[in-house]
C-alpha positions as CSV (number, residue, x, y, z in Angstrom):
1,X,11.7,38.0,-34.4
2,X,9.5,40.9,-36.0
3,X,9.4,43.8,-33.3
4,X,4.9,43.5,-33.1
5,X,4.8,41.8,-29.7
6,X,1.8,41.1,-27.8
7,X,0.6,43.6,-25.4
8,X,-0.4,42.5,-21.9
9,X,-2.7,45.2,-19.7
10,X,-2.5,45.5,-15.8
11,X,-5.3,45.6,-14.0
12,X,-4.3,49.1,-11.9
13,X,-2.5,52.1,-13.3
14,X,-0.1,51.0,-10.3
15,X,3.1,49.6,-11.8
16,X,4.6,47.4,-8.6
17,X,8.4,48.4,-7.5
18,X,9.6,45.0,-8.2
19,X,9.8,42.9,-10.8
20,X,7.4,40.2,-10.8
21,X,4.2,40.9,-11.4
22,X,1.0,38.1,-10.5
23,X,-1.9,36.4,-12.0
24,X,-4.0,38.9,-10.0
25,X,-2.5,42.2,-10.8
26,X,-3.1,41.6,-14.7
27,X,-6.2,41.3,-17.1
28,X,-6.5,38.4,-19.2
29,X,-4.8,39.0,-22.9
30,X,-7.9,39.7,-25.2
31,X,-6.2,37.2,-27.9
32,X,-4.4,34.3,-27.5
33,X,-0.1,34.6,-25.9
34,X,1.7,31.4,-26.0
35,X,3.4,30.9,-22.1
36,X,6.9,32.8,-22.2
37,X,6.3,34.8,-24.8
38,X,8.0,38.1,-25.0
39,X,5.3,41.4,-24.4
40,X,4.6,45.3,-24.0
41,X,2.9,45.7,-21.2
42,X,0.7,48.9,-20.6
43,X,-1.4,49.8,-17.8
44,X,-5.3,49.5,-17.4
45,X,-5.4,53.6,-19.3
46,X,-3.6,51.9,-21.9
47,X,-0.1,53.5,-21.7
48,X,3.1,52.0,-22.2
49,X,5.2,51.1,-19.2
50,X,8.0,48.4,-20.6
51,X,8.7,44.8,-21.8
52,X,8.2,41.9,-20.0
53,X,8.2,38.6,-20.2
54,X,4.4,36.5,-19.9
55,X,3.4,32.5,-18.5
56,X,-0.4,32.7,-18.2
57,X,0.5,29.0,-16.3
58,X,2.3,30.7,-13.4
59,X,1.4,32.5,-10.8
60,X,4.1,34.7,-11.2
61,X,2.4,36.1,-14.7
62,X,5.2,38.9,-15.6
63,X,8.8,39.2,-15.2
64,X,9.6,42.8,-16.3
65,X,12.7,43.5,-18.2
66,X,12.8,46.8,-18.9
67,X,10.9,49.9,-18.0
68,X,11.2,52.1,-20.7
69,X,11.0,52.9,-24.3
70,X,9.4,50.6,-26.6
71,X,12.8,50.3,-28.9
72,X,15.1,48.4,-25.3
73,X,14.4,45.2,-26.6
74,X,13.8,45.9,-29.9
75,X,16.6,43.4,-30.5
76,X,16.5,40.8,-27.9
77,X,20.1,39.5,-28.4
78,X,21.3,43.3,-28.2
79,X,19.4,44.1,-24.6
80,X,20.8,40.7,-23.6
81,X,24.2,41.0,-24.1
82,X,24.4,44.7,-23.0
83,X,22.2,43.8,-19.8
84,X,24.5,40.6,-18.5
85,X,28.0,42.9,-20.2
86,X,26.9,45.3,-17.5
87,X,26.7,42.4,-14.9
88,X,30.3,41.2,-16.1
89,X,31.7,44.0,-15.6
90,X,30.5,44.8,-11.7
91,X,31.9,41.1,-11.5
92,X,35.7,41.7,-13.4
93,X,36.2,45.4,-13.1
94,X,34.6,46.4,-9.3
95,X,35.1,43.0,-7.9
96,X,37.9,41.9,-9.4
97,X,36.8,38.3,-9.0
98,X,39.2,37.0,-11.7
99,X,42.0,37.3,-9.7
100,X,41.1,35.4,-6.6
101,X,38.7,32.7,-8.8
102,X,37.9,31.0,-11.6
103,X,34.3,30.7,-9.9
104,X,31.5,33.4,-10.0
105,X,27.7,34.2,-10.5
106,X,28.3,36.7,-13.7
107,X,24.1,37.0,-13.6
108,X,22.4,37.2,-10.5
109,X,18.5,37.0,-11.9
110,X,16.7,40.0,-10.2
111,X,19.8,41.0,-8.9
112,X,21.1,42.1,-12.3
113,X,18.0,42.6,-14.0
114,X,17.1,39.5,-15.5
115,X,14.1,38.0,-13.5
116,X,14.4,34.4,-13.7
117,X,17.6,34.2,-16.0
118,X,20.9,32.7,-13.3
119,X,24.6,33.0,-15.5
120,X,27.5,31.1,-13.5
121,X,31.4,30.5,-14.3
122,X,32.3,27.4,-12.8
123,X,36.1,27.0,-14.7
124,X,35.4,26.8,-18.4
125,X,31.7,26.0,-18.4
126,X,29.2,29.0,-18.1
127,X,26.0,27.5,-16.4
128,X,22.8,28.9,-18.1
129,X,20.1,28.2,-15.1
130,X,16.1,29.2,-16.0
131,X,13.4,30.2,-13.5
132,X,11.8,31.7,-15.9
133,X,10.2,29.7,-19.4
134,X,10.7,33.3,-20.8
135,X,14.2,33.2,-20.9
136,X,14.2,29.1,-21.8
137,X,12.4,30.6,-25.1
138,X,15.1,32.4,-24.9
139,X,18.4,30.3,-24.7
140,X,19.6,30.3,-28.2
141,X,20.2,34.3,-27.7
142,X,21.5,33.6,-24.5
143,X,23.5,31.8,-25.5
144,X,25.2,33.6,-28.0
145,X,25.5,36.9,-25.0
146,X,27.5,34.7,-23.1
147,X,30.1,32.9,-26.4
148,X,30.2,37.2,-27.1
149,X,31.8,37.7,-23.1
150,X,33.8,34.3,-22.2
151,X,34.7,33.3,-26.4
152,X,35.4,29.7,-26.3
153,X,34.0,28.3,-23.2
154,X,31.4,25.6,-23.2
155,X,27.4,26.5,-22.1
156,X,25.3,24.4,-20.5
157,X,21.1,25.2,-19.8
158,X,19.5,23.6,-16.9
159,X,16.3,23.9,-15.2
160,X,15.6,23.0,-11.6
161,X,12.9,20.6,-11.3
162,X,11.3,23.4,-9.1
163,X,11.2,26.0,-11.7
164,X,10.5,23.4,-14.0
165,X,7.0,22.2,-12.0
166,X,6.3,26.4,-11.6
167,X,6.3,27.7,-15.4
168,X,4.6,24.6,-16.1
169,X,6.5,23.1,-18.4
170,X,8.6,19.9,-19.0
171,X,12.5,21.5,-20.5
172,X,14.7,19.2,-21.9
173,X,18.2,17.8,-19.6
174,X,21.1,20.0,-19.3
175,X,23.9,18.5,-21.3
176,X,26.8,15.9,-19.7
177,X,29.9,18.2,-20.2
178,X,31.5,15.8,-16.9
179,X,33.6,17.3,-14.6
180,X,35.0,20.6,-14.6
181,X,37.5,21.5,-11.8
182,X,39.1,25.9,-11.3
183,X,40.7,27.6,-8.1
184,X,38.8,29.5,-5.5
185,X,41.5,30.7,-3.0
186,X,44.1,28.7,-4.2
187,X,42.0,25.9,-3.3
188,X,41.2,23.6,-6.4
189,X,37.7,22.3,-6.5
190,X,35.8,19.6,-8.8
191,X,32.2,20.1,-9.8
192,X,29.6,18.7,-12.2
193,X,28.4,21.4,-14.0
194,X,24.4,21.5,-14.1
195,X,24.2,18.4,-12.0
196,X,23.2,18.0,-8.9
197,X,21.9,21.1,-6.9
198,X,21.8,24.2,-7.7
199,X,24.8,25.4,-11.3
200,X,27.1,22.4,-9.5
201,X,28.3,24.8,-7.1
202,X,27.8,26.9,-4.4
203,X,29.1,30.1,-5.8
204,X,28.0,31.9,-2.6
205,X,29.4,30.8,-0.1
206,X,33.0,31.6,-1.5
207,X,33.3,34.9,1.3
208,X,31.7,32.6,3.9
209,X,34.2,29.4,3.5
210,X,37.2,32.1,3.9
211,X,35.6,33.2,7.2
212,X,34.7,30.2,8.5
213,X,39.0,29.0,7.2
214,X,39.9,31.6,9.3
215,X,39.3,30.2,12.2
216,X,39.5,27.0,11.9
217,X,43.2,26.6,12.2
218,X,44.3,24.0,15.1
219,X,40.8,23.3,15.3
220,X,38.7,20.6,15.2
221,X,36.6,20.5,12.4
222,X,32.6,19.1,11.5
223,X,31.3,19.8,7.9
224,X,27.7,19.1,7.3
225,X,26.4,18.8,4.2
226,X,29.6,19.5,2.5
227,X,27.9,19.1,-1.2
228,X,31.7,19.1,-3.2
229,X,33.6,19.7,-0.1
230,X,33.5,23.8,-0.1
231,X,34.3,25.0,4.0
232,X,36.0,21.8,4.8
233,X,39.1,22.0,1.6
234,X,39.1,25.2,3.0
235,X,39.6,24.9,6.3
236,X,42.5,21.7,6.0
237,X,44.3,23.9,3.8
238,X,44.0,26.5,6.4
239,X,45.4,24.2,9.4
240,X,42.7,22.1,11.1
241,X,43.5,19.7,13.3
242,X,40.9,16.7,11.7
243,X,38.6,17.9,9.3
244,X,35.5,14.9,9.1
245,X,33.2,16.2,5.8
246,X,29.6,14.8,5.7
247,X,26.9,14.1,3.3
248,X,24.0,11.6,1.7
249,X,25.9,12.5,-2.1
250,X,27.9,9.0,-2.9
251,X,28.6,10.9,-6.2
252,X,29.7,14.6,-4.7
253,X,31.6,13.4,-2.1
254,X,33.9,11.4,-4.6
255,X,34.5,14.5,-6.0
256,X,35.5,15.8,-2.9
257,X,37.4,13.4,-1.8
258,X,39.5,14.0,-5.4
259,X,39.5,17.2,-5.1
260,X,41.0,16.7,-1.7
261,X,44.5,14.3,-2.9
262,X,44.8,17.1,-5.7
263,X,45.3,19.4,-3.2
264,X,46.4,17.5,-0.4
265,X,45.0,17.9,1.8
266,X,43.9,15.2,4.5
267,X,39.7,14.6,5.2
268,X,37.2,12.5,6.6
269,X,34.9,11.7,4.0
270,X,31.9,10.7,5.9
271,X,28.5,9.3,4.0
272,X,25.7,9.5,6.3
273,X,22.6,11.5,7.7
274,X,24.0,15.0,9.5
275,X,21.2,14.2,12.0
276,X,23.1,10.7,12.6
277,X,26.1,12.0,12.9
278,X,25.3,15.0,15.1
279,X,23.6,12.6,17.5
280,X,26.9,10.5,17.7
281,X,28.8,13.6,17.5
282,X,26.9,14.8,21.1
283,X,27.3,12.0,22.4
284,X,31.7,12.1,21.5
285,X,34.5,12.3,24.3
286,X,35.6,14.6,22.1
287,X,33.3,17.4,20.4
288,X,34.3,19.5,17.4
289,X,35.7,23.2,17.8
290,X,33.9,24.2,14.6
291,X,30.9,22.5,13.3
292,X,28.9,23.7,9.6
293,X,25.5,23.7,8.6
294,X,24.5,24.0,5.3
295,X,22.1,22.3,4.4
296,X,19.8,21.9,1.3
297,X,16.5,24.3,0.9
298,X,14.3,22.8,3.8
299,X,11.9,25.3,2.7
300,X,10.4,25.9,-1.0
301,X,7.8,28.0,-0.5
302,X,5.3,30.4,2.2
303,X,3.1,27.4,2.6
304,X,6.4,24.9,4.0
305,X,7.8,27.7,6.5
306,X,6.0,26.4,9.9
307,X,7.8,22.4,8.8
308,X,10.6,23.9,7.5
309,X,11.4,25.5,10.5
310,X,11.2,22.4,13.0
311,X,13.5,20.5,10.8
312,X,16.0,23.8,11.4
313,X,15.2,23.7,14.9
314,X,16.3,20.3,15.4
315,X,19.2,20.4,13.1
316,X,20.7,23.4,14.3
317,X,19.9,22.4,18.6
318,X,22.1,18.6,17.5
319,X,24.4,20.6,16.2
320,X,24.4,23.3,19.5
321,X,24.9,20.1,21.9
322,X,27.6,18.6,19.4
323,X,30.1,22.0,19.4
324,X,32.9,21.7,22.2
325,X,32.6,24.7,24.6
326,X,34.1,27.8,23.9
327,X,33.1,26.3,19.9
328,X,32.2,27.9,16.9
329,X,28.9,27.2,14.6
330,X,28.5,28.9,11.3
331,X,25.3,27.1,9.8
332,X,22.7,28.7,7.2
333,X,19.5,28.5,5.2
334,X,19.3,29.0,1.5
335,X,15.8,29.4,1.7
336,X,14.3,33.1,0.1
337,X,10.7,31.7,1.8
338,X,13.0,32.3,4.9
339,X,13.3,36.0,6.4
340,X,16.3,36.4,8.4
341,X,14.5,37.6,11.8
342,X,12.5,34.2,11.6
343,X,16.0,32.0,11.0
344,X,18.0,34.1,13.9
345,X,14.9,34.0,15.5
346,X,15.0,29.6,15.0
347,X,18.6,30.0,16.5
348,X,18.1,31.4,19.6
349,X,15.7,29.1,20.4
350,X,17.5,26.2,19.2
351,X,20.1,27.8,22.0
352,X,17.9,27.6,24.2
353,X,16.5,24.3,23.3
354,X,20.5,22.5,23.2
355,X,21.0,24.7,26.9
356,X,24.4,26.5,25.0
357,X,24.7,30.5,26.2
358,X,25.4,31.7,22.6
359,X,27.0,35.2,21.1
360,X,26.3,36.2,17.6
361,X,29.7,37.1,16.0
362,X,28.7,37.9,12.3
363,X,25.3,37.7,10.4
364,X,26.7,36.6,6.6
365,X,25.1,36.2,3.2
366,X,25.5,35.3,-0.1
367,X,29.1,36.6,-1.3
368,X,29.1,40.4,-4.0
369,X,28.3,38.6,-6.6
370,X,24.8,37.8,-5.2
371,X,23.7,41.0,-5.7
372,X,20.3,42.5,-4.3
373,X,17.3,45.1,-6.0
374,X,16.4,47.2,-3.1
375,X,12.5,46.5,-4.3
376,X,13.4,42.3,-4.5
377,X,14.1,41.5,-1.0
378,X,14.2,37.8,-1.8
379,X,17.3,37.8,-4.3
380,X,19.3,37.8,-0.9
381,X,18.0,34.3,-0.4
382,X,20.9,33.0,1.6
383,X,21.6,33.6,5.3
384,X,24.1,32.0,8.2
385,X,24.2,33.2,10.9
386,X,28.4,32.7,13.1
387,X,27.7,31.9,16.5
388,X,30.5,31.7,19.4
389,X,28.9,28.0,21.9
390,X,30.0,28.5,25.4
């Protein structure tokens, strides 16, 4: 790739603080600039302000990579290796994650100055998830940089359907590398890297799994939308008297059941809809002391907030009605478009609907390998609450 880059001009001399620049903030280019191109960005006065990934077919017209010298992105591979190395150093040297887990987020997109690129380690496999067409175009360079940091690891490239639709392109599907196994806090998990939700595993819930497990000892636990059994496996290991894990996906349930057998843990896996299970649980004589509710992303964008809040509200009302008095509800939302105050307001309204007094014990979020830059709040997409239910 040469040093010559297309130039994109901003509509004003003011550059937004965050890494996303929308179409209304950008002048139409004078020449044809391919979607996904690495470009130089200038302000309305033609002063150089940085480099970005351009996509004329996306509402997010530019994703800023650098704000500095023109030489900062002379060699994309050097930039990627340098930025990924900084992110990886945080996980290994400061957070010391490899001491407790073999699955963690190496790079958290905007939170690690790589807007539109997520990189997860899942055992001996690295999954690169692309939310920007520009990074997808650079995937060979991304893989080279990953191999420099993790030699001998398999690399899988994935584009979520939502990202492909938003960025207007049709990527090739991720290659199937089979199952991967890894340890997290002394529990062995089984996943299919690059398949299913997110990168194949919810690295963001690692600390929350351990927290909920601390309260599971001697309790009956109901883990709803359990996926590969994250909360259920840790709860059983912690000494829960009974654990039921529910999901609508038979494939992930089979994987979770295999992990339970491998860890010598007794868990009842139920292939069912969470709504149906909660209605049955609410009417049962014996109700669980701990309920975990971690549904998939219900609100994909701001246009779906009202509809999504109704669904979240119905789920949480049923969950609150299903917890025995004196029990706990750990409930989550991974919808980035839904902010924390709105999420908590929905929970308190659900408690009133359920006629269950609650006390907020903790506000929860993603682990520290999912950092947030102050100017980009959407990096903290995961929000949760630990409620004591009277």
